[in-house]
Structures are given as structure tokens and as C-alpha cells.
N, C-alpha and C positions, 0 to 999 in steps of 0.2 A: 369416457372413451373413444367415442365417435369424434369428439372436437381434438383428439389427441392424435388419430389416425389423420384426421383431415391435415393437421397441422404438419403432422410426416410427410404426408403425400404433397404437401406445397414447398418442400426444401428443395432450394436448388440444386438441381442435378449436377452441376459441374462441381460441386462444394462437397456433396454427400459422399459418404463412404460407406464398404462393406466388407464382410470379409468372404473371401473365397478361398477354395482349396485349390492350391497348385496343380493338382491334376487335373481337376476340372478345365483348368487354363489352358493346360497341354492339351486335351482333349478339342477345345474350342478352337484353338488354333492351328491344330490338324488337319480341319475341314476347311480352310483358307487356303486358297492359291495363290503363289508368289505375284506380287504384280510386275516382276520382270519378265519371267518365263512361264509363269502358270505353274511350276513346280509346287511340291509340298513344302510349306512352313512346318520349322519345330522348334518348340520354346526351350529356353534354357535360363538359369537365373544366377546373377552374380552375385554381385557385394551386397552383404547387408548393412546398412545404414540405421539401424534403431528397427523401428517398424515399417521403414521402407525399403523396399526391394528393387536390386536391379533387375530388370527382365530382359532379355535379350532374343530376337526372332531371326532367325537365320533358313536361307531355302536349301534344302537339301540338293536341290538340281543346279543351281548359280551361284554367285558368290553374293547375293543382297544378304544383306544383315541390316539391322535396327535394334537399339538397343533404348532404353527409357527407364526411370524408376517408378516405382509401383503408385509413390505419392508424390505430391509436389514440395517443391522448396519453400521456405518462408516468402512471402510477397511474391509468388509464382517466378522468383528470380532463377535464372539460368547460371547462375554465379556457382560453381562447385564447393567454394567455401561456405556457402550458407547450409545452415540447417533445414530439418524437414516439418515442416507444419504439425505432421501428424504425432511427432517427439513431443513437441510443445504441448499440444492438446490433452494427450494422454497423460503429462506428468502434471499437467495443471489441473486435469480431473481427479486425478489420485490426492493430490494435495488437497483439494476441495473438500473430498470425501473424508480426508484426515487420515486416511489409510498408509501411505506412504511409499519407499522403495520394497519393501519387505513384501506388502499385499502386490505389487505392480509384477515383482518376479512372479508371485505365487499364480498371478492372472496370465501373466506368458506362458507358464509354464502349463497350465490346464488347457489353454486354447491351442498350444503347439506352434507357438509363434515367436521366433526370435525376439528377446528384447534390448533392452539398455545396457550399456555396460554401467559400471559404479560411477566412474568419471563423468560419464555423459550424462546422466541422471542427475548427479550432483550440479553441473554447469548448467543444465536447463532449470534445475529446480530454482537455483539462486537467482539467474535471469528473470524466470517468470514470480518469484517472490518479490524482486526488487519492483518490477513493474505493477506489480498489485498493491503494495506500498504506495506508490507514487500516485496510483489511480485513488486509493483511500485516501491519500492526503488531499487530494483536490477535490474530491466528495465532500468531505469535512469542511474543506475552506468555503466550498458553494453553498453548504449548509448553514454554516455562520454568518454569511454574507446575506443568505436570503431571509435569516430572522431578523438581523439588523435591518434589512430594509422594509420589513413587514412592520417591525416597530416603530420606525422612522415615519412610515406613512400613518400608521393609525395614531400615534402622539406628535404634534406638532414640535412640542417642545423637547422630544428624543434626540439627545448628541450623545451619543455613546456613554452617558452618564457624567459628563463633564461638567453640567450643572450642578448637580448634587454634590460634585466634588468640591466646586468653587464655595457653595454655600456651606457646607462641612468647613472647607479652611476658613471663611469666614468667620464662622460660629467658634472654632478653636481660638482665631487671633483674638476673639471679642473676649473670651474667656482668661485667655492669658493677660490681656489688658486688665481686666478687675484683678487678677491674683496678682499682676504687680503693684495695682495701687494698693490693695490691701496690705501687701507686705512694706510698701512704703509708710503706710500709717503705722503699722506695729513698730517699726523700726524707729519713727519718731517718738511714740510713747514709750519706747524701752530708752530711748535717748533722755528723755526727759525724766525719767524713773530714776535713771542712773544718775542724774544731775542733781535729782532732789535727794537721794541718799547720800552723795558726796558731800552736800552742803550741810546735811544733819550731822555728818562723821565730824566735819571740821568744828562746828558749834559745841558738839560734846568735848572734842578735846581741848578747845578755849577753857571752857567751863571749868574741866579737870584742872588746867593749869591754874587758874586764880584760886581753887580750893587750896594748892598745895603752898602758894604764896601764903 
């Protein structure tokens, strides 16, 4: 347990996330003075982008305003077309747990957090699943290569099994040659036997003809 707590304490604070109630956030900023005029700041919330929420600060005494989303976009991008990392992470988490969309919706409802729409969930799940398949394929390929390298290092004659295939082909060829020779011998014997039978038949026919005369 101590090791787990220590690991949690070492988490990069810039990437760490936490749950926070909106009323506490409002209370916090109400105690902060405006940087422009020293007036009171108020907090309001804008668009919901899955598990990311737009936060707006406004001064009650001047025109100062500032807005920012509660979570960063993918790769820290400022492009408004980019999705949010928190959405990808939570979809990946529930898929890894084998829970899926229904469980994610229940989690959001219990925690009073606006969740993802069905279409957004499907789109992210498809993207995350494709990335997982690609990573899995790369890992398997690396594992196969590692096994091959280990075998090749331990056995100088190891060469993808080509040597064993060549030996097998040579043995099959030798067996085919023996079979061919046997077939030729059998064919010659059959021909000789057929010739002897034909000669005997002709002699019997001649003898019968002389007997009639």
C-alpha cells in the first residue's frame, strides 16, 4: 500500500487529474481579484465536450474575461477540431475493463458528470480499438523476431527451418527415384510375361491346326 501511495505522489502534476465540484471552483475564484481592475471574478461554465467542460472567468467590475477547457486536447493541441485526451482515456479504461458504454453511462450518472454521446463514444472506441490492434500486431511481430534471434544465436545451423525442408525434399526425391525404378522393373517383368504367354498361345494354335489336318 505504501508503494502504491508513493507511486501516486510521484505522478506528474501537469498530467494528473482530479474530481472537483463546480460549486467549490466558483467559491475559489470568487476570492481571487481581477488582474485588470482588482474587482471580483465570477465563474460560469460553457460548452460540454464529453468529460471536458469550458470554464469562463469574468470580472464583475470591468470587461476582463478568460475562458479555457477543464481538460487538454490531444497532444496538447490548440486546434479546436482535436478531441480531448480525457475522453479517449476514459473510453479506453472502460473498454479495457470489459464494461463498455452502458457501464460508462452509469458511472457518469452516479458521479453527476455529463458524459459522452453515443456517436462520440462509438467514434472514440473505434479509434482506440484500431490503435490497440496495431500495437498488439507490433508486439507479436517483435516477439516472433525475438524468438527467432534467440534460436539463431543458440543454434548456428538454425535458419528458419530451411535446412530441414531441403533434407526432406531430398529424401522425398530419393524415394520417388526408387519408386520409379521399381515401376520400370515391374513393367519389364509384365512385358516379358505377356510375350511368353503370347508365344505359348501361338504354339497351341499351330498344334491344334496340325491335329485337324
